[in-house]
Biopython code that builds the backbone (N, CA, C, O; Angstrom):
import numpy as np
from Bio.PDB.StructureBuilder import StructureBuilder

atoms = [
    (1, "UNK", "N", (36.761, 49.534, -12.479)),
    (1, "UNK", "CA", (36.032, 49.584, -11.207)),
    (1, "UNK", "C", (36.565, 50.007, -9.854)),
    (1, "UNK", "O", (36.255, 50.576, -8.808)),
    (2, "UNK", "N", (37.726, 49.286, -10.603)),
    (2, "UNK", "CA", (38.919, 49.757, -9.024)),
    (2, "UNK", "C", (39.255, 50.997, -8.928)),
    (2, "UNK", "O", (39.539, 51.544, -7.862)),
    (3, "UNK", "N", (39.251, 51.634, -10.221)),
    (3, "UNK", "CA", (39.492, 53.127, -10.036)),
    (3, "UNK", "C", (38.386, 53.760, -9.218)),
    (3, "UNK", "O", (38.681, 54.340, -8.173)),
    (4, "UNK", "N", (37.038, 53.679, -9.658)),
    (4, "UNK", "CA", (36.199, 54.236, -9.032)),
    (4, "UNK", "C", (36.069, 53.926, -7.335)),
    (4, "UNK", "O", (35.812, 54.811, -6.519)),
    (5, "UNK", "N", (36.259, 52.749, -7.051)),
    (5, "UNK", "CA", (36.399, 52.204, -5.694)),
    (5, "UNK", "C", (37.663, 53.182, -4.712)),
    (5, "UNK", "O", (37.496, 53.705, -3.611)),
    (6, "UNK", "N", (38.909, 53.174, -5.579)),
    (6, "UNK", "CA", (39.836, 54.277, -4.873)),
    (6, "UNK", "C", (39.519, 55.567, -4.636)),
    (6, "UNK", "O", (39.915, 56.283, -3.716)),
    (7, "UNK", "N", (38.490, 55.922, -5.871)),
    (7, "UNK", "CA", (38.107, 57.546, -5.600)),
    (7, "UNK", "C", (37.412, 57.732, -4.656)),
    (7, "UNK", "O", (37.676, 58.649, -3.879)),
    (8, "UNK", "N", (36.257, 56.852, -4.456)),
    (8, "UNK", "CA", (35.128, 56.805, -3.390)),
    (8, "UNK", "C", (35.876, 56.351, -2.372)),
    (8, "UNK", "O", (35.306, 56.886, -1.421)),
    (9, "UNK", "N", (36.954, 55.593, -1.824)),
    (9, "UNK", "CA", (37.471, 55.529, -0.500)),
    (9, "UNK", "C", (38.488, 56.751, -0.268)),
    (9, "UNK", "O", (38.790, 57.043, 0.890)),
    (10, "UNK", "N", (38.981, 57.416, -1.269)),
    (10, "UNK", "CA", (39.695, 58.869, -1.197)),
    (10, "UNK", "C", (38.938, 60.088, -0.846)),
    (10, "UNK", "O", (39.415, 61.084, -0.302)),
    (11, "UNK", "N", (37.548, 59.890, -1.258)),
    (11, "UNK", "CA", (36.712, 60.818, -0.910)),
    (11, "UNK", "C", (36.271, 60.969, 0.394)),
    (11, "UNK", "O", (36.353, 61.976, 1.097)),
    (12, "UNK", "N", (35.654, 59.559, 0.743)),
    (12, "UNK", "CA", (35.400, 59.218, 2.152)),
    (12, "UNK", "C", (36.174, 59.781, 3.105)),
    (12, "UNK", "O", (35.756, 60.503, 4.011)),
    (13, "UNK", "N", (37.580, 59.382, 2.867)),
    (13, "UNK", "CA", (38.610, 59.883, 3.944)),
    (13, "UNK", "C", (38.829, 61.245, 3.879)),
    (13, "UNK", "O", (39.360, 61.724, 4.880)),
    (14, "UNK", "N", (38.567, 61.993, 2.984)),
    (14, "UNK", "CA", (38.864, 63.514, 3.052)),
    (14, "UNK", "C", (37.793, 63.929, 3.581)),
    (14, "UNK", "O", (38.008, 64.684, 4.529)),
    (15, "UNK", "N", (36.219, 63.657, 3.248)),
    (15, "UNK", "CA", (35.425, 64.182, 4.212)),
    (15, "UNK", "C", (35.375, 63.790, 5.557)),
    (15, "UNK", "O", (34.599, 64.320, 6.352)),
    (16, "UNK", "N", (36.131, 62.924, 5.853)),
    (16, "UNK", "CA", (35.924, 62.484, 7.339)),
    (16, "UNK", "C", (37.000, 63.467, 8.059)),
    (16, "UNK", "O", (36.772, 63.807, 9.220)),
    (17, "UNK", "N", (38.232, 63.956, 7.357)),
    (17, "UNK", "CA", (39.505, 64.443, 7.547)),
    (17, "UNK", "C", (38.482, 66.001, 7.612)),
    (17, "UNK", "O", (38.662, 66.567, 8.690)),
    (18, "UNK", "N", (37.703, 66.590, 6.885)),
    (18, "UNK", "CA", (37.283, 67.636, 6.676)),
    (18, "UNK", "C", (36.190, 68.048, 7.915)),
    (18, "UNK", "O", (36.141, 69.155, 8.451)),
    (19, "UNK", "N", (35.362, 66.927, 8.222)),
    (19, "UNK", "CA", (34.805, 67.179, 9.184)),
    (19, "UNK", "C", (35.198, 66.799, 11.008)),
    (19, "UNK", "O", (34.354, 66.992, 11.883)),
    (20, "UNK", "N", (36.366, 66.340, 11.257)),
    (20, "UNK", "CA", (37.176, 66.286, 12.065)),
    (20, "UNK", "C", (37.868, 67.537, 12.356)),
    (20, "UNK", "O", (38.132, 67.830, 13.522)),
    (21, "UNK", "N", (38.216, 68.379, 11.275)),
    (21, "UNK", "CA", (38.979, 69.581, 11.242)),
    (21, "UNK", "C", (37.773, 70.529, 11.509)),
    (21, "UNK", "O", (38.026, 71.481, 12.247)),
    (22, "UNK", "N", (36.691, 70.440, 11.102)),
    (22, "UNK", "CA", (35.590, 71.680, 11.190)),
    (22, "UNK", "C", (35.421, 71.585, 12.784)),
    (22, "UNK", "O", (35.616, 72.556, 13.514)),
    (23, "UNK", "N", (35.051, 70.357, 13.238)),
    (23, "UNK", "CA", (34.707, 70.138, 14.639)),
    (23, "UNK", "C", (35.985, 70.851, 15.550)),
    (23, "UNK", "O", (35.590, 71.729, 16.317)),
    (24, "UNK", "N", (37.308, 70.611, 15.559)),
    (24, "UNK", "CA", (38.578, 70.987, 16.045)),
    (24, "UNK", "C", (38.438, 72.282, 15.885)),
    (24, "UNK", "O", (38.910, 72.915, 16.829)),
    (25, "UNK", "N", (37.844, 73.094, 14.826)),
    (25, "UNK", "CA", (37.748, 74.402, 14.652)),
    (25, "UNK", "C", (36.737, 75.140, 15.328)),
    (25, "UNK", "O", (36.878, 76.303, 15.706)),
    (26, "UNK", "N", (35.563, 74.341, 15.498)),
    (26, "UNK", "CA", (34.439, 74.731, 16.243)),
    (26, "UNK", "C", (34.955, 74.995, 17.706)),
    (26, "UNK", "O", (34.680, 76.057, 18.264)),
    (27, "UNK", "N", (35.610, 74.145, 18.243)),
    (27, "UNK", "CA", (36.272, 73.697, 19.310)),
    (27, "UNK", "C", (36.870, 75.271, 19.964)),
    (27, "UNK", "O", (36.558, 76.114, 20.804)),
    (28, "UNK", "N", (37.876, 75.003, 18.994)),
    (28, "UNK", "CA", (38.866, 76.326, 19.259)),
    (28, "UNK", "C", (38.467, 77.541, 19.358)),
    (28, "UNK", "O", (39.018, 78.401, 20.046)),
    (29, "UNK", "N", (37.033, 77.760, 18.366)),
    (29, "UNK", "CA", (36.582, 79.202, 18.194)),
    (29, "UNK", "C", (35.773, 79.432, 20.037)),
    (29, "UNK", "O", (35.952, 80.392, 20.786)),
    (30, "UNK", "N", (35.094, 78.454, 20.239)),
    (30, "UNK", "CA", (34.366, 78.110, 21.344)),
    (30, "UNK", "C", (35.758, 78.455, 22.581)),
    (30, "UNK", "O", (35.660, 79.579, 23.073)),
    (31, "UNK", "N", (36.260, 78.109, 22.789)),
    (31, "UNK", "CA", (37.026, 78.251, 23.647)),
    (31, "UNK", "C", (37.900, 79.791, 23.752)),
    (31, "UNK", "O", (38.257, 80.406, 24.756)),
    (32, "UNK", "N", (38.030, 80.038, 22.648)),
    (32, "UNK", "CA", (38.562, 81.495, 22.424)),
    (32, "UNK", "C", (37.658, 82.402, 22.960)),
    (32, "UNK", "O", (38.160, 83.329, 23.596)),
    (33, "UNK", "N", (36.222, 82.358, 22.843)),
    (33, "UNK", "CA", (35.370, 82.988, 23.167)),
    (33, "UNK", "C", (34.953, 83.009, 24.555)),
    (33, "UNK", "O", (34.586, 84.053, 25.093)),
    (34, "UNK", "N", (35.000, 81.834, 25.185)),
    (34, "UNK", "CA", (34.751, 81.583, 26.383)),
    (34, "UNK", "C", (36.090, 82.285, 27.097)),
    (34, "UNK", "O", (35.876, 82.939, 28.118)),
    (35, "UNK", "N", (37.432, 82.180, 26.616)),
    (35, "UNK", "CA", (38.383, 82.995, 27.471)),
    (35, "UNK", "C", (38.202, 84.313, 27.620)),
    (35, "UNK", "O", (38.168, 84.925, 28.688)),
    (36, "UNK", "N", (38.060, 84.833, 26.316)),
    (36, "UNK", "CA", (37.730, 85.990, 26.356)),
    (36, "UNK", "C", (36.609, 86.740, 27.131)),
    (36, "UNK", "O", (36.751, 87.870, 27.600)),
    (37, "UNK", "N", (35.709, 86.141, 27.198)),
    (37, "UNK", "CA", (34.353, 86.495, 28.427)),
    (37, "UNK", "C", (34.924, 86.272, 29.712)),
    (37, "UNK", "O", (34.572, 86.957, 30.672)),
    (38, "UNK", "N", (35.930, 85.207, 29.828)),
    (38, "UNK", "CA", (36.105, 85.024, 31.236)),
    (38, "UNK", "C", (37.430, 85.911, 31.865)),
    (38, "UNK", "O", (37.840, 85.886, 33.026)),
    (39, "UNK", "N", (37.906, 86.618, 30.831)),
    (39, "UNK", "CA", (39.205, 87.413, 31.178)),
    (39, "UNK", "C", (38.411, 88.809, 31.436)),
    (39, "UNK", "O", (38.657, 89.537, 32.398)),
    (40, "UNK", "N", (37.650, 89.022, 30.673)),
    (40, "UNK", "CA", (36.960, 90.508, 30.377)),
    (40, "UNK", "C", (36.353, 90.700, 32.032)),
    (40, "UNK", "O", (36.741, 91.589, 32.790)),
    (41, "UNK", "N", (35.391, 89.723, 32.356)),
    (41, "UNK", "CA", (35.161, 89.617, 33.877)),
    (41, "UNK", "C", (35.658, 89.528, 34.599)),
    (41, "UNK", "O", (35.167, 90.220, 35.491)),
    (42, "UNK", "N", (36.681, 88.932, 34.979)),
    (42, "UNK", "CA", (37.580, 89.001, 35.945)),
    (42, "UNK", "C", (37.954, 90.497, 35.993)),
    (42, "UNK", "O", (37.769, 91.123, 37.036)),
    (43, "UNK", "N", (38.424, 91.035, 35.005)),
    (43, "UNK", "CA", (38.961, 92.410, 34.751)),
    (43, "UNK", "C", (37.973, 93.393, 35.236)),
    (43, "UNK", "O", (38.285, 94.362, 35.927)),
    (44, "UNK", "N", (37.045, 93.178, 34.940)),
    (44, "UNK", "CA", (35.723, 94.052, 35.103)),
    (44, "UNK", "C", (35.072, 93.874, 36.735)),
    (44, "UNK", "O", (34.411, 94.760, 37.276)),
    (45, "UNK", "N", (35.372, 92.691, 37.307)),
    (45, "UNK", "CA", (35.072, 92.638, 38.662)),
    (45, "UNK", "C", (35.724, 93.341, 39.377)),
    (45, "UNK", "O", (35.236, 94.153, 40.163)),
    (46, "UNK", "N", (37.140, 93.098, 39.185)),
    (46, "UNK", "CA", (38.046, 93.557, 39.909)),
    (46, "UNK", "C", (38.586, 95.166, 39.715)),
    (46, "UNK", "O", (39.621, 95.549, 40.261)),
    (47, "UNK", "N", (37.931, 95.857, 39.052)),
    (47, "UNK", "CA", (37.839, 97.295, 38.735)),
    (47, "UNK", "C", (36.525, 97.517, 39.533)),
    (47, "UNK", "O", (36.476, 98.495, 40.278)),
    (48, "UNK", "N", (35.623, 96.816, 39.452)),
    (48, "UNK", "CA", (34.303, 97.218, 40.299)),
    (48, "UNK", "C", (34.574, 97.189, 42.094)),
    (48, "UNK", "O", (34.370, 98.028, 42.971)),
    (49, "UNK", "N", (35.094, 95.879, 42.106)),
    (49, "UNK", "CA", (35.542, 95.909, 43.446)),
    (49, "UNK", "C", (36.385, 97.075, 44.141)),
    (49, "UNK", "O", (35.986, 97.822, 45.035)),
    (50, "UNK", "N", (37.379, 97.065, 43.656)),
    (50, "UNK", "CA", (38.520, 98.386, 43.995)),
    (50, "UNK", "C", (37.433, 99.551, 44.121)),
    (50, "UNK", "O", (37.235, 100.073, 45.218)),
    (51, "UNK", "N", (36.787, 99.918, 43.071)),
    (51, "UNK", "CA", (35.780, 101.396, 42.991)),
    (51, "UNK", "C", (35.205, 100.998, 44.263)),
    (51, "UNK", "O", (35.528, 101.790, 45.148)),
    (52, "UNK", "N", (34.380, 99.939, 44.711)),
    (52, "UNK", "CA", (33.450, 99.675, 45.958)),
    (52, "UNK", "C", (34.301, 99.877, 46.997)),
    (52, "UNK", "O", (34.004, 100.623, 47.931)),
    (53, "UNK", "N", (35.507, 99.187, 46.918)),
    (53, "UNK", "CA", (36.266, 99.875, 48.334)),
    (53, "UNK", "C", (36.889, 100.939, 48.677)),
    (53, "UNK", "O", (37.163, 101.207, 49.847)),
    (54, "UNK", "N", (37.220, 101.762, 47.540)),
    (54, "UNK", "CA", (37.358, 103.135, 47.770)),
    (54, "UNK", "C", (35.856, 103.748, 48.256)),
    (54, "UNK", "O", (35.818, 104.129, 49.426)),
    (55, "UNK", "N", (34.865, 103.852, 47.622)),
    (55, "UNK", "CA", (33.652, 104.068, 48.130)),
    (55, "UNK", "C", (33.238, 103.849, 49.433)),
    (55, "UNK", "O", (32.471, 104.599, 50.036)),
    (56, "UNK", "N", (33.838, 102.611, 49.978)),
    (56, "UNK", "CA", (33.530, 102.278, 51.175)),
    (56, "UNK", "C", (34.063, 103.172, 52.162)),
    (56, "UNK", "O", (33.355, 103.532, 53.102)),
    (57, "UNK", "N", (35.677, 103.707, 51.988)),
    (57, "UNK", "CA", (36.628, 104.175, 52.794)),
    (57, "UNK", "C", (36.051, 105.788, 52.823)),
    (57, "UNK", "O", (35.940, 106.509, 53.814)),
    (58, "UNK", "N", (35.682, 106.144, 51.227)),
    (58, "UNK", "CA", (35.468, 107.608, 51.417)),
    (58, "UNK", "C", (33.848, 108.016, 52.033)),
    (58, "UNK", "O", (33.411, 109.159, 52.173)),
    (59, "UNK", "N", (33.144, 106.747, 52.337)),
    (59, "UNK", "CA", (31.795, 107.102, 53.302)),
    (59, "UNK", "C", (31.998, 107.057, 54.272)),
    (59, "UNK", "O", (31.262, 107.715, 55.008)),
    (60, "UNK", "N", (33.033, 106.316, 54.845)),
    (60, "UNK", "CA", (33.616, 106.045, 56.234)),
    (60, "UNK", "C", (34.357, 107.492, 56.605)),
    (60, "UNK", "O", (34.203, 108.056, 57.688)),
    (61, "UNK", "N", (34.966, 107.860, 55.808)),
    (61, "UNK", "CA", (35.703, 109.389, 56.265)),
    (61, "UNK", "C", (34.939, 110.419, 56.471)),
    (61, "UNK", "O", (35.005, 111.285, 57.344)),
    (62, "UNK", "N", (33.749, 110.179, 55.069)),
    (62, "UNK", "CA", (32.884, 111.577, 55.130)),
    (62, "UNK", "C", (32.103, 111.225, 56.347)),
    (62, "UNK", "O", (32.067, 112.185, 57.116)),
    (63, "UNK", "N", (31.436, 110.130, 56.809)),
    (63, "UNK", "CA", (30.777, 109.870, 57.851)),
    (63, "UNK", "C", (31.474, 110.664, 59.184)),
    (63, "UNK", "O", (30.984, 111.560, 59.872)),
    (64, "UNK", "N", (32.717, 110.040, 59.286)),
    (64, "UNK", "CA", (33.362, 110.177, 60.458)),
    (64, "UNK", "C", (33.487, 112.116, 60.698)),
    (64, "UNK", "O", (33.350, 112.653, 61.797)),
    (65, "UNK", "N", (33.697, 112.678, 59.722)),
    (65, "UNK", "CA", (33.629, 114.328, 59.434)),
    (65, "UNK", "C", (32.573, 114.616, 59.626)),
    (65, "UNK", "O", (32.549, 115.708, 60.194)),
    (66, "UNK", "N", (31.591, 114.212, 59.454)),
    (66, "UNK", "CA", (29.869, 114.961, 59.284)),
    (66, "UNK", "C", (29.899, 115.088, 60.538)),
    (66, "UNK", "O", (29.885, 116.181, 61.103)),
    (67, "UNK", "N", (29.969, 113.355, 61.435)),
    (67, "UNK", "CA", (29.617, 113.207, 62.812)),
    (67, "UNK", "C", (30.185, 114.316, 63.529)),
    (67, "UNK", "O", (29.546, 114.980, 64.345)),
    (68, "UNK", "N", (31.509, 114.535, 63.191)),
    (68, "UNK", "CA", (32.167, 115.567, 64.081)),
    (68, "UNK", "C", (31.879, 117.010, 64.232)),
    (68, "UNK", "O", (32.207, 117.778, 65.136)),
    (69, "UNK", "N", (31.044, 117.263, 62.916)),
    (69, "UNK", "CA", (30.736, 118.494, 62.804)),
    (69, "UNK", "C", (29.009, 118.648, 63.385)),
    (69, "UNK", "O", (28.647, 119.757, 63.778)),
    (70, "UNK", "N", (28.257, 117.756, 63.397)),
    (70, "UNK", "CA", (27.207, 117.469, 64.221)),
    (70, "UNK", "C", (27.200, 117.544, 65.401)),
    (70, "UNK", "O", (26.242, 118.032, 66.001)),
    (71, "UNK", "N", (28.293, 117.067, 66.019)),
    (71, "UNK", "CA", (28.254, 116.989, 67.312)),
    (71, "UNK", "C", (28.171, 115.324, 67.940)),
    (71, "UNK", "O", (28.667, 114.970, 69.008)),
    (72, "UNK", "N", (27.532, 114.578, 67.129)),
    (72, "UNK", "CA", (27.475, 113.236, 67.736)),
    (72, "UNK", "C", (28.150, 112.200, 66.515)),
    (72, "UNK", "O", (27.621, 112.233, 65.404)),
    (73, "UNK", "N", (29.182, 111.398, 66.722)),
    (73, "UNK", "CA", (29.696, 110.627, 65.463)),
    (73, "UNK", "C", (28.727, 109.883, 64.683)),
    (73, "UNK", "O", (28.770, 109.746, 63.461)),
    (74, "UNK", "N", (27.867, 109.418, 65.454)),
    (74, "UNK", "CA", (26.750, 108.504, 64.479)),
    (74, "UNK", "C", (25.959, 109.230, 63.789)),
    (74, "UNK", "O", (25.304, 108.657, 62.918)),
    (75, "UNK", "N", (25.794, 110.689, 63.977)),
    (75, "UNK", "CA", (24.694, 111.075, 63.254)),
    (75, "UNK", "C", (25.451, 111.517, 61.643)),
    (75, "UNK", "O", (24.791, 112.027, 60.737)),
    (76, "UNK", "N", (26.470, 111.299, 61.572)),
    (76, "UNK", "CA", (27.424, 111.373, 60.130)),
    (76, "UNK", "C", (26.830, 110.015, 59.558)),
    (76, "UNK", "O", (26.327, 110.017, 58.434)),
    (77, "UNK", "N", (26.873, 109.074, 60.176)),
    (77, "UNK", "CA", (26.537, 107.697, 59.460)),
    (77, "UNK", "C", (25.299, 107.645, 59.350)),
    (77, "UNK", "O", (24.873, 106.697, 58.690)),
    (78, "UNK", "N", (24.297, 108.607, 59.931)),
    (78, "UNK", "CA", (23.139, 108.270, 59.412)),
    (78, "UNK", "C", (22.871, 109.047, 58.144)),
    (78, "UNK", "O", (22.149, 108.751, 57.192)),
    (79, "UNK", "N", (23.580, 110.045, 58.343)),
    (79, "UNK", "CA", (23.213, 111.016, 57.138)),
    (79, "UNK", "C", (23.875, 110.354, 56.020)),
    (79, "UNK", "O", (23.207, 110.411, 54.988)),
    (80, "UNK", "N", (24.960, 109.757, 55.918)),
    (80, "UNK", "CA", (25.677, 109.353, 54.893)),
    (80, "UNK", "C", (24.905, 108.267, 54.559)),
    (80, "UNK", "O", (24.667, 108.154, 53.357)),
    (81, "UNK", "N", (24.385, 107.317, 55.404)),
    (81, "UNK", "CA", (23.883, 106.161, 54.787)),
    (81, "UNK", "C", (22.142, 106.465, 54.240)),
    (81, "UNK", "O", (21.484, 105.655, 53.588)),
    (82, "UNK", "N", (21.740, 107.599, 54.627)),
    (82, "UNK", "CA", (20.574, 108.063, 54.068)),
    (82, "UNK", "C", (20.824, 108.554, 52.644)),
    (82, "UNK", "O", (20.243, 108.270, 51.597)),
    (83, "UNK", "N", (21.738, 109.280, 52.868)),
    (83, "UNK", "CA", (21.983, 109.275, 51.278)),
    (83, "UNK", "C", (22.739, 108.589, 50.324)),
    (83, "UNK", "O", (22.870, 109.134, 49.227)),
    (84, "UNK", "N", (23.205, 107.626, 50.497)),
    (84, "UNK", "CA", (23.439, 106.646, 49.962)),
    (84, "UNK", "C", (22.067, 105.492, 49.564)),
    (84, "UNK", "O", (21.997, 104.811, 48.541)),
    (85, "UNK", "N", (21.230, 105.524, 50.512)),
    (85, "UNK", "CA", (19.893, 104.789, 50.184)),
    (85, "UNK", "C", (19.229, 105.578, 49.139)),
    (85, "UNK", "O", (18.708, 104.986, 48.194)),
    (86, "UNK", "N", (19.196, 106.907, 49.222)),
    (86, "UNK", "CA", (18.510, 107.652, 48.250)),
    (86, "UNK", "C", (19.113, 107.636, 46.690)),
    (86, "UNK", "O", (18.431, 107.756, 45.672)),
    (87, "UNK", "N", (20.701, 107.441, 46.766)),
    (87, "UNK", "CA", (21.364, 107.363, 45.722)),
    (87, "UNK", "C", (20.918, 105.918, 45.102)),
    (87, "UNK", "O", (20.712, 105.890, 43.889)),
    (88, "UNK", "N", (20.752, 104.676, 45.883)),
    (88, "UNK", "CA", (20.766, 103.289, 45.398)),
    (88, "UNK", "C", (19.388, 103.470, 44.875)),
    (88, "UNK", "O", (19.324, 103.101, 43.702)),
    (89, "UNK", "N", (18.031, 104.006, 45.445)),
    (89, "UNK", "CA", (16.849, 103.798, 44.817)),
    (89, "UNK", "C", (16.902, 104.523, 43.563)),
    (89, "UNK", "O", (16.443, 104.055, 42.521)),
    (90, "UNK", "N", (17.537, 105.820, 43.662)),
    (90, "UNK", "CA", (17.521, 106.392, 41.866)),
    (90, "UNK", "C", (18.159, 105.398, 40.776)),
    (90, "UNK", "O", (17.702, 105.115, 39.669)),
    (91, "UNK", "N", (19.306, 104.956, 41.371)),
    (91, "UNK", "CA", (20.054, 104.073, 40.411)),
    (91, "UNK", "C", (19.140, 102.995, 39.878)),
    (91, "UNK", "O", (19.175, 102.650, 38.697)),
    (92, "UNK", "N", (18.120, 102.340, 40.991)),
    (92, "UNK", "CA", (17.871, 100.969, 40.966)),
    (92, "UNK", "C", (16.618, 101.520, 39.871)),
    (92, "UNK", "O", (16.131, 100.743, 39.051)),
    (93, "UNK", "N", (16.214, 102.846, 39.976)),
    (93, "UNK", "CA", (14.512, 103.053, 39.399)),
    (93, "UNK", "C", (14.855, 103.349, 37.818)),
    (93, "UNK", "O", (14.175, 103.027, 36.844)),
    (94, "UNK", "N", (16.278, 104.154, 37.848)),
    (94, "UNK", "CA", (16.331, 104.634, 36.540)),
    (94, "UNK", "C", (17.235, 103.776, 35.549)),
    (94, "UNK", "O", (17.090, 103.716, 34.328)),
    (95, "UNK", "N", (18.257, 103.082, 36.364)),
    (95, "UNK", "CA", (19.243, 102.548, 35.555)),
    (95, "UNK", "C", (19.400, 101.047, 35.239)),
    (95, "UNK", "O", (20.385, 100.566, 34.680)),
    (96, "UNK", "N", (18.137, 100.248, 35.731)),
    (96, "UNK", "CA", (17.887, 98.789, 35.642)),
    (96, "UNK", "C", (18.024, 98.524, 33.998)),
    (96, "UNK", "O", (18.903, 97.851, 33.458)),
    (97, "UNK", "N", (16.946, 99.216, 33.358)),
    (97, "UNK", "CA", (16.904, 99.017, 31.972)),
    (97, "UNK", "C", (18.681, 99.079, 31.408)),
    (97, "UNK", "O", (19.347, 98.149, 30.954)),
    (98, "UNK", "N", (19.068, 100.426, 31.624)),
    (98, "UNK", "CA", (20.646, 100.577, 31.084)),
    (98, "UNK", "C", (21.692, 99.330, 31.539)),
    (98, "UNK", "O", (22.568, 98.949, 30.763)),
    (99, "UNK", "N", (21.505, 98.728, 32.892)),
    (99, "UNK", "CA", (22.466, 97.960, 32.847)),
    (99, "UNK", "C", (22.389, 96.785, 32.152)),
    (99, "UNK", "O", (23.343, 96.248, 31.588)),
    (100, "UNK", "N", (20.756, 96.193, 32.203)),
    (100, "UNK", "CA", (20.458, 94.922, 31.400)),
    (100, "UNK", "C", (21.167, 95.103, 30.177)),
    (100, "UNK", "O", (21.973, 94.322, 29.672)),
    (101, "UNK", "N", (20.776, 96.242, 29.738)),
    (101, "UNK", "CA", (21.297, 96.559, 28.100)),
    (101, "UNK", "C", (22.996, 96.274, 28.001)),
    (101, "UNK", "O", (23.625, 95.465, 27.320)),
    (102, "UNK", "N", (23.410, 97.227, 28.914)),
    (102, "UNK", "CA", (24.995, 97.047, 28.590)),
    (102, "UNK", "C", (25.728, 96.059, 28.973)),
    (102, "UNK", "O", (26.906, 95.953, 28.633)),
    (103, "UNK", "N", (24.988, 95.042, 29.888)),
    (103, "UNK", "CA", (25.564, 94.096, 29.841)),
    (103, "UNK", "C", (25.297, 92.921, 28.525)),
    (103, "UNK", "O", (26.189, 92.241, 28.017)),
    (104, "UNK", "N", (24.165, 92.902, 28.232)),
    (104, "UNK", "CA", (23.425, 92.030, 27.077)),
    (104, "UNK", "C", (24.621, 92.427, 25.857)),
    (104, "UNK", "O", (25.336, 91.573, 25.331)),
    (105, "UNK", "N", (24.664, 93.792, 25.560)),
    (105, "UNK", "CA", (25.438, 93.840, 24.804)),
    (105, "UNK", "C", (26.714, 93.831, 24.865)),
    (105, "UNK", "O", (27.219, 93.721, 23.748)),
    (106, "UNK", "N", (27.604, 93.915, 25.891)),
    (106, "UNK", "CA", (28.764, 92.988, 25.899)),
    (106, "UNK", "C", (28.935, 91.539, 25.587)),
    (106, "UNK", "O", (29.688, 91.018, 24.764)),
    (107, "UNK", "N", (28.175, 91.052, 26.321)),
    (107, "UNK", "CA", (28.089, 89.541, 26.390)),
    (107, "UNK", "C", (27.753, 89.311, 24.697)),
    (107, "UNK", "O", (28.645, 88.567, 24.290)),
    (108, "UNK", "N", (27.046, 89.574, 23.836)),
    (108, "UNK", "CA", (27.058, 89.852, 22.653)),
    (108, "UNK", "C", (28.323, 90.069, 21.603)),
    (108, "UNK", "O", (28.671, 89.278, 20.726)),
    (109, "UNK", "N", (28.815, 91.130, 21.867)),
    (109, "UNK", "CA", (29.808, 91.495, 21.474)),
    (109, "UNK", "C", (31.160, 90.498, 21.703)),
    (109, "UNK", "O", (32.057, 90.404, 20.865)),
    (110, "UNK", "N", (31.146, 89.940, 22.695)),
    (110, "UNK", "CA", (32.273, 89.207, 23.214)),
    (110, "UNK", "C", (32.003, 87.596, 22.496)),
    (110, "UNK", "O", (32.892, 86.768, 22.301)),
    (111, "UNK", "N", (30.598, 87.431, 22.187)),
    (111, "UNK", "CA", (30.380, 85.877, 21.380)),
    (111, "UNK", "C", (30.289, 86.106, 20.438)),
    (111, "UNK", "O", (30.032, 85.040, 19.879)),
    (112, "UNK", "N", (30.338, 87.329, 19.310)),
    (112, "UNK", "CA", (30.691, 87.604, 17.958)),
    (112, "UNK", "C", (31.794, 88.046, 17.635)),
    (112, "UNK", "O", (32.049, 88.267, 16.451)),
]
sb = StructureBuilder()
sb.init_structure("model")
sb.init_model(0)
sb.init_chain("A")
sb.init_seg("    ")
for serial, (resi, resn, name, xyz) in enumerate(atoms, 1):
    if name == "N":
        sb.init_residue(resn, " ", resi, " ")
    sb.init_atom(name, np.array(xyz, "f"), 0.0, 1.0, " ", f" {name:<3s}", serial, name[0])
structure = sb.get_structure()
């Protein structure tokens, strides 16, 4: 009888240790996933910000050049703004589903 009690106590201790280990492993896996997603997000956002900054400077330069060619500096800004607006509308209408799909796939790949 004493042998069975010792066996059950040992079994309960092992189950308890297994449960704690499994919980700790789950926490570490979640932390790894969150860290991977956060670092990917930060690096992608920094690249996008740099690209947008370069695009802004390019637009200003092209606006000034175009304004000089058209005779009035603000004409160039109007033309470039209209061009940017048309590009934005095209991207909004055709790329909305593509952007949602790519972001969704990125997040799923990071989680799995």
